[in-house]
C-alpha positions as CSV (number, residue, x, y, z in Angstrom):
1,M,156.7,-163.4,-67.3
2,Y,154.3,-166.1,-66.0
3,R,150.7,-165.2,-65.1
4,I,147.6,-167.0,-64.0
5,K,144.5,-166.6,-66.2
6,S,140.9,-166.3,-65.1
7,T,140.3,-169.9,-66.1
8,C,142.1,-170.9,-62.9
9,V,140.0,-173.4,-60.9
10,C,141.9,-172.9,-57.6
11,C,143.0,-176.5,-57.3
12,H,146.0,-175.4,-55.0
13,N,148.6,-177.5,-56.9
14,C,150.8,-174.7,-58.2
15,E,150.8,-172.8,-54.9
16,M,151.8,-175.9,-52.9
17,E,154.5,-177.0,-55.4
18,C,156.1,-173.6,-56.0
19,P,159.6,-173.8,-54.6
20,M,159.8,-170.0,-54.1
21,G,156.4,-169.5,-52.4
22,A,155.6,-167.1,-55.2
23,I,151.9,-168.1,-55.7
24,H,149.1,-167.0,-53.4
25,Y,145.4,-166.3,-53.2
26,A,144.0,-163.1,-54.6
27,G,140.5,-161.7,-55.1
28,K,137.4,-161.8,-53.0
29,M,135.5,-164.4,-51.0
30,K,133.1,-164.8,-53.9
31,G,135.4,-165.6,-56.8
32,P,139.0,-166.1,-55.6
33,Q,141.9,-167.0,-57.8
34,Y,145.6,-167.4,-57.5
35,E,148.2,-164.9,-58.7
36,I,152.0,-165.0,-59.0
37,D,154.2,-162.5,-57.1
38,P,156.7,-161.2,-59.7
39,D,159.1,-160.2,-57.0
40,K,159.4,-163.9,-55.8
41,C,159.0,-165.7,-59.1
42,V,162.3,-166.9,-60.6
43,E,160.6,-168.1,-63.8
44,C,161.4,-171.8,-63.3
45,G,158.3,-172.7,-65.2
46,L,157.2,-175.5,-62.8
47,C,153.8,-174.0,-62.3
48,E,153.1,-173.9,-66.0
49,K,154.1,-177.6,-66.3
50,L,151.9,-178.6,-63.4
51,C,148.8,-176.6,-64.4
52,H,146.5,-179.2,-66.1
53,T,144.0,-176.5,-67.1
54,C,146.5,-174.5,-69.1
55,S,145.7,-171.5,-66.9
56,I,149.3,-170.5,-66.3
57,V,151.1,-169.0,-69.3
58,N,154.3,-167.3,-70.1
59,D,153.5,-164.2,-72.2
60,E,157.1,-163.8,-73.3
61,E,157.0,-167.2,-75.1
62,A,153.9,-166.4,-77.2
63,K,154.8,-166.9,-80.8
64,P,152.9,-166.0,-84.0
65,V,151.2,-169.0,-85.6
66,K,151.4,-169.5,-89.3
67,V,147.9,-170.1,-90.6
68,R,147.6,-172.8,-93.3
69,K,144.7,-173.6,-95.5
70,D,143.2,-176.9,-96.9
71,I,144.6,-179.2,-94.2
72,I,143.2,-182.7,-95.0
73,K,144.0,-185.9,-93.1
74,S,142.6,-189.4,-93.3
75,C,142.3,-192.3,-90.8
76,D,140.0,-195.0,-89.7
77,V,138.8,-193.6,-86.4
78,V,138.7,-190.1,-85.0
79,V,138.5,-189.7,-81.2
80,C,137.4,-186.3,-80.0
81,G,138.7,-185.7,-76.5
82,G,142.0,-186.7,-74.8
83,G,140.8,-187.8,-71.3
84,T,139.2,-191.3,-71.3
85,G,139.1,-190.9,-75.1
86,L,142.7,-192.2,-74.9
87,I,141.3,-195.6,-73.9
88,A,139.1,-195.7,-77.0
89,A,142.1,-194.6,-79.2
90,V,144.4,-197.3,-77.8
91,R,141.8,-200.1,-78.0
92,A,140.9,-199.2,-81.7
93,A,144.6,-198.9,-82.6
94,Q,145.4,-202.3,-81.0
95,Q,143.0,-203.8,-83.5
96,G,145.0,-202.4,-86.4
97,K,143.1,-199.2,-87.0
98,R,144.6,-195.8,-87.7
99,V,143.5,-193.3,-85.1
100,I,143.6,-189.5,-84.8
101,L,142.8,-188.1,-81.4
102,L,141.7,-184.5,-81.1
103,E,142.2,-182.5,-77.9
104,K,141.0,-178.9,-77.7
105,S,143.3,-178.0,-74.9
106,A,147.1,-177.8,-75.2
107,K,147.3,-180.6,-72.6
108,L,145.7,-184.0,-72.4
109,G,143.5,-185.2,-69.5
110,G,140.5,-182.9,-69.1
111,N,138.3,-183.7,-66.2
112,T,139.6,-187.2,-66.2
113,D,142.7,-185.9,-64.4
114,Y,140.4,-185.0,-61.4
115,A,138.9,-188.5,-61.2
116,H,140.0,-190.7,-58.3
117,M,138.9,-194.2,-59.2
118,F,136.5,-196.4,-61.1
119,F,134.6,-199.3,-59.5
120,P,134.4,-202.6,-61.5
121,V,131.9,-205.0,-60.0
122,Y,133.7,-208.2,-61.0
123,T,137.1,-208.9,-62.7
124,N,139.7,-211.6,-63.0
125,W,141.0,-210.4,-59.7
126,H,137.7,-211.1,-58.0
127,E,137.7,-214.5,-59.6
128,K,141.2,-215.3,-58.4
129,A,140.3,-214.2,-54.9
130,G,137.3,-216.5,-54.9
131,L,134.8,-213.6,-54.6
132,E,131.2,-213.8,-55.7
133,D,130.2,-212.6,-59.2
134,V,127.4,-210.2,-58.5
135,R,127.3,-208.4,-61.9
136,E,123.7,-209.4,-62.6
137,E,122.6,-208.3,-59.2
138,A,124.5,-205.0,-59.6
139,V,122.7,-204.3,-62.9
140,E,119.3,-204.8,-61.1
141,E,120.5,-202.7,-58.1
142,Y,121.6,-199.7,-60.2
143,W,118.6,-199.9,-62.4
144,N,116.3,-199.9,-59.5
145,R,118.1,-197.1,-57.8
146,S,117.4,-195.0,-60.9
147,G,113.7,-195.7,-60.5
148,K,114.0,-197.9,-63.6
149,R,114.4,-194.7,-65.7
150,L,117.8,-195.6,-67.1
151,D,118.2,-198.0,-70.0
152,K,118.8,-201.3,-68.4
153,E,121.0,-202.6,-71.2
154,V,123.2,-199.5,-71.0
155,V,123.5,-200.1,-67.2
156,K,124.6,-203.6,-68.1
157,S,127.2,-202.2,-70.5
158,A,128.6,-200.0,-67.6
159,V,128.8,-202.9,-65.2
160,Y,130.3,-205.5,-67.5
161,G,132.3,-203.0,-69.6
162,C,134.2,-201.6,-66.6
163,G,135.3,-205.1,-65.6
164,E,136.4,-205.8,-69.2
165,F,138.3,-202.6,-69.2
166,F,140.1,-203.4,-65.9
167,D,141.1,-206.9,-67.1
168,W,142.5,-205.4,-70.2
169,L,144.3,-202.6,-68.4
170,T,146.1,-205.0,-66.1
171,T,147.6,-206.8,-69.1
172,F,149.9,-203.7,-69.5
173,P,153.3,-204.0,-67.9
174,G,153.5,-202.6,-64.4
175,T,149.8,-201.9,-64.0
176,E,149.1,-204.7,-61.5
177,D,151.4,-203.0,-58.9
178,A,149.2,-199.9,-59.0
179,F,146.0,-201.5,-57.7
180,E,144.8,-203.7,-54.9
181,I,141.6,-205.7,-54.2
182,K,139.9,-205.5,-50.9
183,P,137.4,-208.3,-50.2
184,M,134.3,-207.0,-48.4
185,G,133.3,-210.2,-46.7
186,S,129.8,-209.7,-48.2
187,V,128.4,-207.5,-51.0
188,L,129.0,-203.8,-50.3
189,A,126.2,-201.6,-51.6
190,V,127.0,-198.0,-50.9
191,G,126.9,-194.9,-53.2
192,P,128.2,-195.9,-56.7
193,I,129.7,-199.2,-55.4
194,Y,128.1,-202.6,-55.5
195,S,130.6,-205.5,-55.3
196,S,132.0,-208.3,-53.2
197,G,135.4,-206.7,-53.4
198,I,136.7,-203.2,-54.2
199,I,139.5,-202.5,-56.7
200,N,141.4,-199.8,-55.0
201,F,144.1,-197.3,-56.2
202,P,145.9,-196.8,-52.9
203,K,148.2,-193.9,-53.5
204,R,148.5,-190.8,-55.6
205,M,151.3,-191.7,-58.1
206,Y,151.8,-188.9,-60.5
207,E,152.0,-185.1,-60.3
208,N,151.5,-182.6,-57.5
209,L,152.8,-184.9,-54.8
210,L,153.2,-182.0,-52.4
211,C,149.6,-181.0,-52.8
212,R,147.7,-181.2,-49.4
213,D,144.3,-181.4,-51.1
214,Q,143.2,-185.0,-51.6
215,A,139.9,-183.9,-53.0
216,I,140.9,-182.3,-56.3
217,G,143.7,-182.3,-58.8
218,P,145.7,-184.7,-60.9
219,G,147.5,-187.8,-59.7
220,W,144.8,-190.4,-59.0
221,G,143.2,-193.2,-61.1
222,G,142.3,-190.9,-64.0
223,T,145.8,-189.6,-64.3
224,F,147.3,-193.1,-64.0
225,M,145.0,-194.3,-66.8
226,K,146.1,-191.3,-69.0
227,Y,149.8,-192.1,-68.7
228,E,149.2,-195.8,-69.2
229,M,147.5,-195.2,-72.5
230,L,150.2,-192.8,-73.6
231,Q,152.9,-195.3,-72.7
232,A,151.0,-198.1,-74.5
233,I,150.9,-196.0,-77.7
234,C,154.7,-195.7,-77.6
235,E,155.6,-199.2,-76.4
236,Q,153.2,-201.0,-78.6
237,K,154.0,-198.7,-81.6
238,L,150.3,-198.0,-82.2
239,W,149.1,-195.9,-85.0
240,V,147.7,-193.0,-83.0
241,E,148.3,-189.4,-84.0
242,I,147.5,-186.9,-81.2
243,L,146.6,-183.4,-82.2
244,T,146.3,-181.0,-79.2
245,S,144.8,-177.5,-79.5
246,H,142.3,-179.0,-82.0
247,T,138.6,-178.6,-81.4
248,A,136.1,-180.7,-83.3
249,S,133.6,-178.3,-84.8
250,Q,131.6,-180.3,-87.4
251,L,130.6,-183.9,-88.0
252,L,130.7,-185.0,-91.6
253,T,128.2,-187.4,-93.0
254,D,127.3,-189.0,-96.3
255,E,123.9,-188.8,-98.1
256,K,122.6,-191.7,-95.9
257,G,123.6,-190.0,-92.6
258,A,126.6,-192.2,-91.9
259,I,129.6,-190.5,-90.3
260,T,132.5,-189.8,-92.7
261,G,134.8,-187.7,-90.6
262,V,135.1,-184.4,-88.7
263,V,136.2,-180.8,-89.2
264,A,138.4,-179.3,-86.5
265,R,139.6,-175.8,-85.6
266,S,143.3,-175.4,-84.9
267,P,145.7,-172.5,-84.4
268,E,147.0,-173.2,-87.9
269,G,143.5,-173.2,-89.5
270,E,140.7,-175.6,-90.2
271,V,141.5,-179.3,-90.5
272,K,139.3,-181.8,-92.4
273,I,139.7,-185.4,-91.3
274,N,138.2,-188.2,-93.3
275,A,137.3,-191.2,-91.2
276,K,135.1,-194.3,-91.0
277,A,134.0,-193.8,-87.4
278,V,134.1,-191.0,-84.8
279,I,134.1,-191.3,-81.0
280,L,132.8,-188.4,-78.9
281,A,134.7,-188.2,-75.6
282,T,134.6,-184.4,-75.3
283,G,133.5,-184.3,-71.7
284,G,130.7,-182.4,-70.1
285,M,129.6,-178.7,-70.0
286,G,130.7,-177.5,-66.6
287,R,132.6,-174.5,-68.1
288,S,129.9,-173.4,-70.5
289,D,128.1,-170.4,-69.0
290,E,125.5,-170.6,-71.8
291,K,124.6,-174.2,-71.3
292,L,124.7,-174.1,-67.6
293,E,122.2,-171.2,-67.6
294,K,120.0,-172.7,-70.4
295,Y,119.7,-176.3,-69.0
296,F,120.2,-175.8,-65.2
297,N,119.5,-172.1,-64.3
298,F,123.0,-172.4,-62.7
299,F,123.5,-168.7,-62.0
300,D,120.3,-168.0,-60.1
301,C,122.1,-167.6,-56.8
302,E,123.7,-164.8,-54.7
303,T,127.0,-166.6,-54.2
304,P,128.6,-167.9,-57.4
305,I,129.1,-171.7,-57.3
306,H,132.7,-172.6,-57.5
307,R,133.5,-174.7,-60.5
308,F,136.3,-177.3,-60.8
309,S,135.6,-178.2,-64.4
310,V,138.5,-177.6,-66.8
311,P,138.2,-174.7,-69.2
312,G,137.6,-177.0,-72.2
313,D,134.6,-178.6,-70.6
314,T,132.0,-176.7,-72.7
315,G,129.7,-179.4,-74.1
316,D,131.2,-179.7,-77.5
317,A,129.4,-183.0,-78.3
318,I,126.1,-181.2,-77.9
319,D,127.1,-178.6,-80.4
320,L,128.3,-181.3,-82.9
321,L,125.0,-183.2,-82.7
322,Q,123.0,-180.0,-83.0
323,G,124.9,-179.5,-86.3
324,L,123.2,-182.7,-87.4
325,G,119.8,-181.6,-86.2
326,V,119.8,-183.7,-83.0
327,E,118.8,-181.9,-79.8
328,P,120.0,-183.1,-76.3
329,P,117.6,-184.8,-73.9
330,E,117.3,-182.1,-71.2
331,E,115.6,-184.4,-68.7
332,R,118.7,-186.7,-68.9
333,M,121.3,-184.0,-68.2
334,S,122.7,-183.3,-64.8
335,V,125.0,-180.9,-62.9
336,S,126.8,-181.8,-59.7
337,I,126.3,-179.2,-56.9
338,F,127.5,-180.0,-53.4
339,G,127.9,-178.1,-50.2
340,P,128.8,-176.7,-47.8
341,A,132.5,-177.2,-48.4
342,H,135.5,-175.0,-47.7
343,H,136.4,-175.0,-51.4
344,P,138.5,-173.7,-52.9
345,Y,140.6,-173.3,-49.8
346,S,142.5,-175.7,-47.4
347,Y,141.5,-179.3,-47.7
348,C,142.5,-179.9,-44.1
349,L,140.1,-177.2,-42.9
350,Y,137.4,-178.5,-45.3
351,R,137.7,-181.8,-43.5
352,V,137.5,-180.1,-40.1
353,M,134.3,-178.3,-41.2
354,E,132.9,-181.6,-42.6
355,H,133.4,-183.3,-39.2
356,P,130.0,-184.3,-37.6
357,T,130.9,-182.5,-34.4
358,C,130.9,-179.2,-36.2
359,L,128.2,-176.5,-35.5
360,L,126.9,-175.1,-38.9
361,L,125.2,-171.7,-38.9
362,N,123.7,-169.7,-41.7
363,L,123.8,-165.9,-42.0
364,N,120.8,-165.6,-39.7
365,G,122.8,-167.2,-37.0
366,K,120.7,-170.4,-37.1
367,R,121.4,-174.1,-37.5
368,W,120.0,-175.3,-40.8
369,Q,120.7,-179.1,-40.9
370,N,122.0,-182.1,-39.0
371,E,125.7,-181.6,-39.4
372,E,126.1,-185.4,-39.8
373,N,124.6,-185.0,-43.2
374,G,127.8,-183.4,-44.6
375,L,127.9,-181.9,-48.0
376,M,126.1,-184.8,-49.6
377,G,123.0,-184.4,-47.4
378,G,123.4,-180.6,-47.3
379,R,123.6,-180.0,-51.1
380,F,119.9,-179.2,-51.3
381,H,119.4,-177.5,-48.0
382,I,122.3,-175.0,-48.4
383,A,120.6,-173.7,-51.5
384,K,117.8,-172.4,-49.3
385,Q,120.1,-170.5,-46.9
386,P,120.8,-166.8,-47.1
387,E,123.4,-166.2,-49.9
388,E,123.8,-170.1,-50.0
389,I,126.7,-170.0,-47.6
390,S,127.4,-171.4,-44.1
391,W,129.9,-171.0,-41.3
392,G,131.4,-173.8,-39.2
393,I,131.8,-172.7,-35.6
394,F,134.5,-174.2,-33.3
395,D,136.6,-173.5,-30.3
396,Q,140.3,-174.2,-30.4
397,A,140.0,-177.4,-28.4
398,G,137.3,-178.7,-30.8
399,I,139.5,-178.2,-33.8
400,D,142.5,-179.8,-32.0
401,E,140.4,-182.9,-31.1
402,I,139.1,-183.3,-34.7
403,V,142.6,-183.1,-36.2
404,A,144.1,-185.4,-33.6
405,G,141.4,-187.9,-34.5
406,Y,142.2,-187.7,-38.2
407,I,146.0,-188.1,-37.6
408,S,145.5,-191.1,-35.3
409,D,143.0,-192.9,-37.6
410,P,144.8,-195.9,-39.2
411,A,142.4,-195.7,-42.2
412,M,143.8,-192.2,-42.9
413,S,147.5,-193.0,-42.4
414,D,148.4,-192.1,-46.0
415,E,147.1,-188.5,-45.6
416,A,147.8,-187.9,-41.9
417,W,150.7,-185.5,-42.9
418,I,148.2,-183.2,-44.4
419,Y,146.7,-182.4,-41.0
420,E,149.9,-181.7,-39.2
421,R,150.0,-178.1,-40.3
422,Y,146.4,-177.3,-39.6
423,Q,147.2,-174.4,-37.4
424,I,149.3,-172.9,-40.1
425,D,146.4,-173.2,-42.5
426,L,144.2,-171.4,-40.0
427,E,146.6,-168.6,-39.6
428,E,147.2,-168.2,-43.4
429,E,143.5,-168.0,-44.2
430,I,142.8,-165.6,-41.4
431,A,145.5,-163.3,-42.9
432,L,143.9,-163.4,-46.4
433,P,142.1,-160.1,-47.4
434,H,138.8,-161.9,-47.7
435,A,139.5,-164.2,-44.6
436,P,137.7,-167.5,-45.3
437,V,138.6,-168.3,-41.7
438,R,137.7,-165.8,-38.9
439,R,139.0,-165.9,-35.3
440,A,137.9,-164.0,-32.2
441,E,138.4,-164.2,-28.4
442,S,134.7,-164.0,-27.8
443,L,131.7,-165.6,-29.5
444,E,130.0,-162.1,-29.7
445,E,133.0,-160.8,-31.7
446,L,133.0,-163.9,-33.9
447,A,129.4,-163.3,-34.7
448,R,130.2,-159.7,-35.7
449,Q,133.1,-160.8,-37.9
450,I,130.9,-163.1,-39.9
451,K,128.1,-160.5,-40.0
452,V,125.4,-162.5,-38.4
453,P,122.9,-161.2,-35.8
454,V,124.8,-161.4,-32.4
455,D,121.6,-162.2,-30.4
456,A,120.5,-165.0,-32.7
457,F,124.1,-166.4,-32.9
458,M,124.4,-166.5,-29.1
459,E,121.0,-168.0,-28.6
460,T,121.8,-170.8,-31.1
461,V,125.1,-171.6,-29.3
462,R,123.3,-171.7,-25.9
463,T,120.6,-174.0,-27.2
464,Y,123.1,-176.2,-29.0
465,N,125.3,-176.4,-25.8
466,T,122.2,-177.5,-23.9
467,Y,121.6,-180.3,-26.4
468,C,125.2,-181.3,-26.0
469,N,125.0,-181.4,-22.2
470,N,121.8,-183.4,-22.3
471,G,123.0,-185.7,-25.0
472,K,119.9,-185.1,-27.2
473,D,119.6,-182.8,-30.3
474,E,115.9,-181.8,-30.1
475,T,116.1,-179.9,-33.4
476,F,117.8,-182.1,-35.9
477,G,118.4,-185.4,-34.1
478,K,122.2,-185.4,-34.3
479,S,123.7,-188.5,-32.6
480,A,124.8,-188.0,-29.0
481,E,128.3,-189.1,-29.8
482,N,128.7,-186.1,-32.2
483,L,127.3,-183.5,-29.9
484,R,130.2,-181.5,-28.7
485,S,129.5,-178.1,-27.0
486,I,131.3,-174.9,-27.8
487,G,133.5,-174.1,-24.8
488,S,133.6,-171.1,-22.5
489,E,137.1,-170.1,-23.5
490,G,138.4,-168.9,-26.8
491,P,139.9,-168.5,-29.2
492,Y,136.9,-169.3,-31.4
493,Y,136.9,-169.9,-35.2
494,A,134.4,-169.7,-38.0
495,I,135.3,-171.6,-41.2
496,Y,133.6,-170.5,-44.4
497,G,131.5,-172.9,-46.5
498,Q,129.8,-172.6,-49.9
499,R,128.6,-174.6,-52.8
500,F,130.8,-176.1,-55.5
501,S,130.4,-178.0,-58.7
502,E,132.6,-180.7,-60.1
503,A,131.1,-181.0,-63.5
504,A,127.9,-181.0,-65.7
505,F,127.0,-184.0,-67.7
506,G,125.0,-185.3,-70.6
507,G,123.5,-184.3,-73.9
508,V,124.4,-187.3,-76.0
509,R,122.0,-190.3,-76.2
510,V,123.7,-193.7,-76.5
511,N,122.6,-197.3,-76.6
512,A,124.2,-200.4,-75.0
513,K,126.8,-200.5,-77.8
514,C,127.7,-196.9,-77.1
515,E,126.3,-195.9,-80.5
516,V,125.0,-192.3,-80.6
517,T,121.3,-192.3,-81.2
518,R,118.7,-189.7,-82.4
519,E,115.6,-188.7,-80.5
520,D,113.7,-191.6,-82.1
521,G,116.2,-194.2,-80.9
522,T,117.8,-194.9,-84.3
523,S,121.6,-194.9,-84.3
524,I,123.9,-192.6,-86.3
525,P,126.1,-195.1,-88.2
526,G,129.8,-194.7,-87.2
527,L,129.3,-192.4,-84.2
528,Y,130.0,-193.4,-80.6
529,G,129.7,-191.6,-77.3
530,V,131.8,-191.8,-74.1
531,G,131.6,-190.7,-70.5
532,D,130.5,-187.3,-69.3
533,A,129.3,-186.2,-72.8
534,T,126.6,-188.9,-72.7
535,S,123.3,-189.0,-70.9
536,A,123.6,-192.7,-70.2
537,M,123.8,-192.5,-66.4
538,H,122.2,-189.1,-65.7
539,I,118.8,-187.9,-64.6
540,K,118.2,-184.2,-64.1
541,G,118.5,-183.1,-60.4
542,E,119.9,-186.5,-59.2
543,L,123.3,-188.0,-58.6
544,A,124.4,-190.7,-61.0
545,V,123.9,-194.3,-59.7
546,I,127.2,-195.3,-61.3
547,S,130.3,-193.1,-60.9
548,E,131.4,-191.0,-63.8
549,L,134.8,-192.6,-64.2
550,T,133.3,-196.1,-64.0
551,W,131.0,-195.3,-66.9
552,A,133.7,-193.3,-68.8
553,T,136.2,-196.2,-68.7
554,A,133.6,-198.7,-69.7
555,S,132.1,-196.7,-72.5
556,A,135.5,-195.7,-73.9
557,Y,136.7,-199.3,-74.0
558,L,133.5,-200.5,-75.6
559,S,133.5,-197.6,-78.1
560,G,137.0,-198.5,-79.2
561,E,136.0,-202.1,-79.7
562,N,132.7,-201.4,-81.4
563,A,133.9,-198.7,-83.7
564,V,136.3,-201.3,-85.1
565,R,133.5,-203.9,-85.4
566,Y,131.4,-201.3,-87.3
567,I,134.3,-200.5,-89.7
568,D,134.8,-204.2,-90.2
569,G,131.1,-204.7,-91.1
570,E,129.8,-206.1,-87.9
571,E,126.9,-203.6,-87.6
572,G,127.9,-201.4,-84.7
573,G,129.6,-203.9,-82.3
574,K,128.9,-206.4,-79.6
575,D,126.6,-206.4,-76.7
576,V,128.3,-207.2,-73.3
């Protein structure tokens, strides 16, 4: 019989893809999870295949494992982590090296499966399109955005390395059809993007195609990259051995401190792997309660922060380096916390609540920010609200207008179908035991349902409606175009919002060659770091200036190259 374990991250995919409608929400508002209805389940196994976190299991298929002793293997390069670590494995193997890849989960992908896209600044595609090469300007821009606290040479490796990775990726058969380049007309400098043209991944191509949540779950650029690497291993007949359910537990060194291999735990026992170089692509620590509490005081809140990190995201690279006496740089570690969002519920309703015409109230019945700020601007303010939660308040006409705008927007044509069943989403969530959506025929009753003071709630709505009628928000300065009053006729709705975390990052110091370094800056010979496991792009309490997948693809590609150069006697590898 299939069941869903507590490691479920509520990414919706199994529920939306189940042909029998056998999967549904369970639990409470603060800590929901999916469960399988045994009366509806026909045991087709689709949910288990879809679940990238290995949180759906069939207890009847559990088989005893024969434990063996003294398992010893040898290779040139060990890659720890089967997300972007696959890039490093393929690149090293293409250069004639024997590679063993260790993945602690039963499935490959990790948090890479969540990632939508990477953002190369300049590639061969930019050159062919006649676009400006702004890589040097991008290095300066990102470095300045960090307050000049990041290593400028590492920033340069991210900018140049991601472009090299993309040029390499598009040499694989069929990959060019997956991407497109959009010239900006001038340099676009927004968020983690700085370029004269954006390389875009226009459509979800793999897995969970029925999922109505565009925000989370496999199928985007990270998943595409995973499958391309696996296909390359087969088609190019590369020497890459993949060992799933294997967790690297110890780094091996010689008397001079150079890496000589790893020890890994597996269901069959301990495995010793002798190697000439090791690449750490183990991901972040978003699922380690101990590390989140120690480094971020993550659980000092009334409402638990919903986490999307995969179960294996427990900061293994930190543990491995501590085994060598190297402690992580706490000031260069970061956790992403955003809100308010309607996670882990309907993506459609999350987008409704995120709309700037929304009226956001806290549990005191008061507005607490300019609603145009969204979850990016609200991520700090919401932490100061009672129980760290918020409710988005609407009348029926307001929701109808928002959804109609989304459906008619040409820029959202690929996901317009998601919004067509918004009323069904509302009804389904109203019917849930913990009701993350509430509905009432009067505003007073709505206030009582969400347990906020009725008088304060009504006064806030009256004041807000006055602002809307006058076209001026005297409290937070919301734009007149986004001031929409709450109507005099119901039904009225309240949509729940709370904080969520995508991942936690850092712990491993690296230099521009992606070599892992000690506290004093000296490198550990033969050891390389990739992506979320590293502190390359992170500063405590701040968002990374370069996106996680951009750095992960760049560092994985460079690590694969530089590990080979090190093995071949070129002292650690090239500078970009």
